[in-house]
N, C-alpha and C positions, 0 to 999 in steps of 0.2 A: 479829516485832513484833505486838503486840496490835492487833486490829481493833476493840476497844472504845475508840474514840478519845475517848469521853466521859470516860474516866479522867483525861484532862488537866484537865478542870474540877474533878474531885474533888481532884486534887493542888493546884490553885490555892487552893481553900478550906482544905485541910489546912495549907498553908504559911502562910496568913493567920492561922490559929489560933496558929501559932508566932511570929507577929509579922513575917512576911516577906510583903510585898505585891508584886505584879507591878510590874516596872519599865516595862512596855510596855502600851499600850492594847489593847482588845479589839474595839472597834467601828470601822467604816470611817471615819466622820466624824472621830473623834479621830486615827486613823492619817493621814488626809489632811491634817489641820491640823498634825500634828507634822512631817510631811514638808515641808510648805510653810515651816515654821520652820527646817528643818534643811538641806535641799538648797540648793546654790548657785542663785541666782535663775534663771540661764540654763538649768540642767538641769531645774529644776522647770517652767519655762515650756515646755520642749520636751516633757517627758513628759505634761504636763496638756493640751497644745494639741490642738485639734480642727480639722477642715476647716471652712472657711466661717464661718458664725455659730454653729457648734456644735450646731445642732439635731439632727443625727444622733446625735452623742454623747449628748445628753440623751434622745433617743428610745430609745436602747438601754437606758438606766437606767429610764426611765419605763415601758417595756413590761411589766416584771415586775409592776408594781402592778395590772395588769389580770387577774391570776390569783391564786388562793389555794389553799392545801392544805386538804383536808377530812379531818380525822383520823378514825381508826377506833378504837373503845374495846374493852377486854377482850381484846385480841390483842397486848398489848405484848410484844415479843421481848426477852428478857434479853440475848441476844447478837445482834449484827447483823453481816452480811457485806456490806461495801461494795465488794467486789472486782469487777473487770471484766477482760475480755480485750481487748487492743488491740495491734496490730502483732505478734501472736504472743506477747505478753508477758502474764503475770498481774500485774495492778496491784492494789495493796491498796485503792485507792479510785478513783472516776471523775474525780478532780481532777488537773489538770496546770497547769504554769506556761507561759504563752504566750511566744513569742519577742518580746523587746523589744530593739530595736537599740541602745539606749543604757543598758541596765540596768547595764552595766559602770561607768557614771558615777554610779549611784545609791547606791553604798556609800560610806562615809566615806573609804576609801582609794582610790577610783576603780578598784577591782578587783572590781566587783560580780558579774561572771560567775563568778568563783571562789567568792565568798561564796554565791551562789545554788546552785551545785553542792554546796557543803557542807551547805546547808540541805536540799537534795533528798536527800542521803545520810542526814541525820538524821531525815527524816520519811517517806521513801518516796514523796513527791510528785514525779513526773517533771518535768524541766526541759527546755525547748526552747531550745537555744542559737541565737542569731541569727548570720547571716553577719557582722554587725557586732558584734565583741566586742573587749574590752580585752585579752584573752589568747587565744592560738591555741587552736583546737578541741582539739588533742591535750593541752594542759595542763589544760583545763577538765574533760574527762571523767575524768581521774585523781582528781578530787575527789568523784565522785558515788557511790562505793561500789558497791553492788549495784542501785541504782535505775536502771531503764531511762531513757535519755536520748535526745532527738531533736535532729537538726540541721536548722535552717531555712535554705533556700537562696533568696537573691535571685540570679536568673540573670543573670550578666554578659554583655555583648555580646562574648564571647571564649570560644569553645568549649573551647580548651585549658585555660583557667583554670577554667571551669565543671566540666569533667571532673575536674580536679585536686581541686576542692573536694569533689566527690562521692566520689572515691576516698579522699581523706583521711578523710572522715566514716566511710566504711565500714571502713577499716583501723583507725581509732581505736576503733571499737566502739560507735558510735551505733546505736540500735535501729531508727531510721526516718529518712526524709528528708521534711521538711515543705517543700513547694515553694510559695512565695508568688507568686500570679499577679495580684494586684490592685494591685501597687505598682511597676510598671516605670517609672512616673513618680510624683513625689511629689504628694500632695494639696495644695490651696491652703489654707495655714494662716496666716491673718493675724497671729496672735500671734508666730509665728516670723519671718515676713517683716518685721515691724516692726523686729526687731533683727538681721536677717540671720543668724538663729540655726539653723545646720545643723552639728552637731558633727563629722560625718564630713569636711566640707570644711575643718575645722581640725585634722584628723589624729587625732581620737578614734575609738575602736572600729574600727580598721582592721587589727588584728593578723592576721586570717585572710588578708588580702591581702598584708600586708608579710612574712608568713612563707611565702609561696608563690613558688617560683621561676618559675612561669608568669606571675606579675605582675612580679617584680623583674627578670626578664630584659629587660624593655622599658626599664629605667632605667639611666642611666650611673653612678649612685651608689646605695648602699643607701638605702632610704627615710628612715632616721634622719638621714642626712647631707644629703639634699636633699628635704625633705618637699614643698616646692612642686611639684617635678617629679613626685613620686609622686602627689600629689593631682590634678595636671593629667592624668596618664595615667588615673587612676581616672575622672575626668570623661568621658573619651572612651569608656569601656566600661560606664558605670553604667546607661544607659537602653537596655533591650532589649525591644521590643514582644513580649510573650509570645504564642505561638501553640500550637495543638494539636500541631503538628509538633514544637515544642520539648518538649512533655510526652512525646511518643513517643520522642524522642531521649534524654531523661533516663531514661526507663524502660529503654532499651537499655544504659545506662551502669552500672547497678547491680542488685544482687540485693536491696537493701533495700526494704521496703515504702514506698510513697509516699503521703503525704497531700497533697491539692491544697487549698491555703489561699486562701480568698477566694470560695468558691462561695456564691451567693445565689439562683440561679435553677434551677428544676427541670431545664430543658433543659441547662444547663451541668453539672449533677450527672450526668446521663446521659452527656454527652459526655466528662466527666472519667473516668468508669468505663470507657468504651469505649476511651479512649486511654491507659490504664495506671494509673489511680489505684487504690490499695488501700483508701484511706480518703478520705472527703470532709471538708473542714474549712469549716464554715459560719461566716462572719464578715464584717463590713464594716470590719475593721481598727480597731475601737473608735471609729468615726466620724472617723478621721484621713485618709481618702482621699476618696471621692466624698461630698459633702454632700447625699445623696439624701433625707434625712428619714425613711427607713424603718428600723425597728429590725431587727437580725438575728433577734431572737426571733420577729417576725412572719413571717419568711421560712423559719424552721427547719422547720415541719411539712411544707411542700411539698418541701423538699430531702430530708427524711427519707423521704417517700413515694417520691420518684424514686430514692433510693438503694437501695431494696429491702433486700437482706441486707448491703449495704456499710455499715460503721460510719461514723458521722458525729460528728466533733469539733465543738465549738461554743465561741465566745467572743463578747464584746461586751456591756458593761454589767453584768457579774456583780460584785456588791458584797458579797454575803454568801452563806451556805450555802443559805438559802431560795431565792435566785435560781438556784443550781445545781440544786436539786431540781426547780424548775419547768422548767428546760431539759431535765433528764433525762426528766421525765414527758412533755414534748413531743417526745421521740424522740432526743435527743442520747445518744451512747454515752459521751462524756467531755466534761467542761466545763473550760474554761480560765479562769484568773485572770490579769488583765493589770495595769493600773495599781496596784491595791491591793498586789500583792506588791512592786512597785518602790518604792512609798511605804514599805512596812514595812521594806524593806532599808535605808532612808536613815539611820535614827537609831541603828542598832546592828548593822549588817552581818548576818552569819550568825545571830547570837543573836536579834536582833529578828525576822528573817524566819522563823526556826524557830518562835518563839513565835506568830507570826501564822498560819503554816500549821497548827500544832497546834490553835490556836483555831478555825480554819475547819473542820478535820476534826471537832473536838469538836461544833461547832454542827450540822454535817451529821449526825453520828451521833445526837445527842440529838433533833434534829427528826424523824428517821426513827423513832426509838424511841417518842417521845411520840405520833406520828401513827399508829403501829401497823404499820410496814413493816420486815420483817426483812432484806430485801436489795434490790438494785437491780431485779432481775427482778420482785419483788412490787410495788415502786413503779410500774414501768412498766405492769404488767398492770392494776393498780387505777386508774391514771391514765386509762385509756380510759373508765372508768365514772364515777369520782367523785373522783379525787385532785385534779383541777383544776376550777375553775369560773370562768368569765368574770365579772368584776365588772359590776355594773349601776348 
């Protein structure tokens, strides 16, 4: 696959000359608007919702406006190399898709996990499958082709079930385990509370549970035959206060590299590494958990400094490729896209999401080219001196 992702833009213009214009939008605001028109209201409400009054979600977005890229001239690289190494894999770009627990509901056929996997195969952008999915993890990974894929774990309050999820992910061929530590309880989200809108409590996105004998053995009937009983059992194991001992236990259960998702403090970064993390994942869950008011981007440099040589994944507030470049220059190894890809999935499934990912990569490639950076290492090295400037 060519790493000159900018070729996608050339193709769009060439098609237009032939009278064929794109069916899908290219900018986030249009994507967001189209998703709002397409998604069922309750799905859109859940995906777009934030904790509290939403100020943390907005802070995540606004934080990027305090930085700008300073281009360098006469050094334009005709070929760019956007590749990185992560989890022992060579990735063609530093972009990945974050785990989203209800992305399965964001496709027109309510099989969004499979659609995202196919888009991942088509673009080489890794997908992180959530514990909450509309299809079992073994089915989803069959759709990703050669693209490395990660499995995100919400730790249940049932060690046998947790161990089974981990074994299944490793056996199925996932490249890494992404362990979420900031969501053992759900954030206070008024928009969801107003409607009692929690899709998992209605049986959606539960297929990893329903397909696991360590879950179903506690039920008198298969989940499909008595879903209220299945959901009642889920409610008893859904909340497990995460501890460092839990992380050490997870480390003992698998040979997969582990990313600890939810790190925002330098001390927690060091503790995570000491207790088995292979990678740190700096995020505030897109403003959906604690409504602290601090953006993840503000916290990223201190986490990166504490991480030392340990890679740092990042998400929260990324809306376009310029945001991704800013996060990379502030030290992120890889940058995750969240809500935007869920929105892009909504109106055309695999096809519209593939278009969105190719557009994002093209913008990333073109911005680096125009600003004079040939690869991610050059971008990071220059960033210490002049690639970013705080706005005044």
